[in-house]
N, C-alpha and C positions, 0 to 999 in steps of 0.2 A: 417483520418484513423487512428488506433491503433499502434502505432511504439512502440515496447515492449521493444527494447533496450532501448530508449530516456527516459521512466520510467525506468527500471530496475538502470540507472545511477542515476537517482534522488532519488530512496528511498535508493539505497547504500549510496546514500552523506547523506543523513538525518539517516540512520542507524548508521551512523561513530562516531555520536556524543555520542553514547553509546554503552558500556562496551560488551556489549551480544545482539544477536538478541531476547530475550526472554526479557530483558529490553526494548529494544525499542516497542516489540508487546505490553509489558504492559502497555507504555506509549501513546501507542497511540489506545489500548485498541479494536486493529486488530488481530484476529488470528496469532500466531507465523507460524505454520503450513501452512495457507494461504498463509503469507507474502512470507516464506519459497519456493513456488510453484510458485509466481510470479519471483523472485529472480532465478529460476532455468528453468524458461520459462518450467512451466508444467500446464501452463494455456493458454487457448486461447480463451478467453474474458475477457476486459480490470477489472477492477472493479468498482463498481459502485461508483458517484461522493460523496457520504454518506463515503463511505470508503476512500476515497482520500481526504475528509478533516481531517478524523482524523490520517491520517498521513503525512500530512501538520503540524498540531498542536504541533506536536512534536517539529517543530521548534519555537522557542519564537520571534525569531525577523524578519524573514523572512518569517512566516508561508504564507500569502496570493501571493506571489512571487514564493512560491513552488505548492501552490493549482493550480493556474492559470498554470504552467510548466506541472504538472501532467495532470492535464484537456483537455491540447493540447494534449499533448503524448497520451492520449488515445482516443482523436476523437471529442470528446465533444466541443470545441470551437473552432475558429481559431487560427493559431500563435500567430495573433497579438491582443492581449486582455487589456483590460484598469481596471482600480479598478471597475466601475462600472458591466461592466462584471463579474468581479470574485464575486460579492456581489448578482448578478443576479443569478448565477451558486448556489451559496450557499442556496441563497433563493430554488433554485429548490431542494438542496439537504435536507432542513429540510420539503420542502412540505407542509408548512402551507400558510395561507391569501391566497385563489385561486385566486380570480377576481384581487388584487394586483397583485400578483405574475405574470400572462400572460399577463398583462398591461404594466408592468414593461418591459417584456421580448421582446413586440410585437413593446413598443415604441423605447428601445436599435436598435431592427434590423432593424425599419423603421429608424432613427436616425441617424444610421450609414450606412446605405445602404448596410446590409449583407444580401445577399440573402437566403445563405448557410445553415441559421437555421429555423428550423422550431420549434414553440409551438408544443409540443406535449401531449395529457392531459393522466393522468396517472388514472385509475379506481382502485379504493380497491375492486368493487362488481358492479355488473351487472344485472339487474331485467327486466326480458323481451326483452330491446332492448335498447342501445345506447343512444337514446332522451329523454328517461323519467329516466333514472341512472345517471344526471349531479350531482346532490348532492352527489354521491361518488366517484366524481373527488378530489383525493388528492394534486394535482397539473399540474404542466406543466413543459415537458422536453425540453428544444434545444438540436434540433438534426440536422445534417449535414448530408441532403439529398441524395447527394452525395453517401454517404453510400450505401444506396439502391435504387440508382436510383427513389428517390420520385420527384411527380411532382406536386401534390397538397399535404397542409398540413392537410386539412380534410379528409384526406382517411384512414389516420394512425390516430392508438390511442396504450398507453400503458394497459396491465392489470397487476396486481400483485399478482402473485400466493400463491393460499391460503392453497396449504397442499403438502401432499407429491408423489400424483397421477402421475406425472410424473419426481421424481426424478433422473431416471436414466438420464434425456438430461436438465430437468431444474430445481433450488432449491427453496420449501416454502418461497417466499420472490422475487424472483427474479423480474425483471419487463418483462412482455414478448410483443415483439413489435408488432402489429396486422395490416395489412391491411383490411379494409373494404371489408367484401366479403357477399354474400347471397347464392354463389353458392358451389354447392360440388364440390369436387374433389378428385380424387384416391391418396390416398397413402400420402396427407399431413394433417400436424397437423393444427387443426383450434379450437377456442372457439366457445361454441355450448352452447344450452338452451336444456335439455331435462327433462321432466316431472319439468317445472319449476328450473329447477338445472342448474347454469353455470357452465360447464366443457373444460376442454383444453382435448382431447383426438386426436390421429392419426386416420385418417379415412380411411377404405377402403373399394372401393365400391364390392358388392360382389349380382350381379344383384338387386332385389327391395329393395335391406337389406342396410343397413350402417355399417360394422364392427367398433365400439366405444374401440381402443386399449388404456389401461394406459400405459403406458411406467415406469411401478413402480417394484421396489424389492420387494414392499409389496403385493406378489399373492396373499397371503391368504385375505388382504383386498379390492383389486380391480383387478377387471373379465372384460375381453373383454364383448362388449352384442353387443348385434346385434340387428340392430331397423330396422323399415321400415321407408325410405326416408322420408316420410310426418309428422314424429314424432319428427323430428329433426331441428333445426331451427340454421344455420350459423352467425354468427355474425364478422367472421374474420378469416382470415388465417396468421400462425404464419411468420413472415420472419425476426426474428432475438430477442436478449432479451439483458438485462445486469443484472451479477448478476456475482455469485464467487463459485467456488467448496469448496465443504468442505470435512474437513476429514472423 
């Protein structure tokens, strides 16, 4: 579970080693405005693991300790962490060597009897179906299933938001957590395929039609579409995301 107060205390401690917030932000390569939002509780979602790693790197001697504490505070890891778990989490942030990453993560979970971590794949692109898109998996993200009452890890996946068509809710680059589903449900946000294009849209049922609504501030570029149900393929429904607010 995300503990905002603990995260704020850790970041404040890291920031205290620098003369100003701007200097701290420059050293960490994290936007100063975003750090300020975290410290003033103006964000509702935890920073991504890659952001946490950047913040922890501002500590020369204790960066691994800070990283593990922040990962735990954000709900990505259990309270008890080891150096091996830290390395696995860092690998997840870098998102390279896909097969080796999943192997290491699953081995660690099995070895330590950690039932609360799932290895959830992150897709950067999906064509036709998940089954034929494995080449587009960027990496595997360890996730505590109790956050979303998950039962089977194979029922979930992350999808990287690739545009600004949903920027009122999700930013480009955010990791959107999906539960696999082919069922069309009213008033949900889902990952769909329409005319061989993968989209994330809010779905509204209207008779035999589906209204596909982009939650975008760019109303000129993105328009709500009305499509017959049979023309839309549902891949999954959104249940959460990892991301950050932009200025």
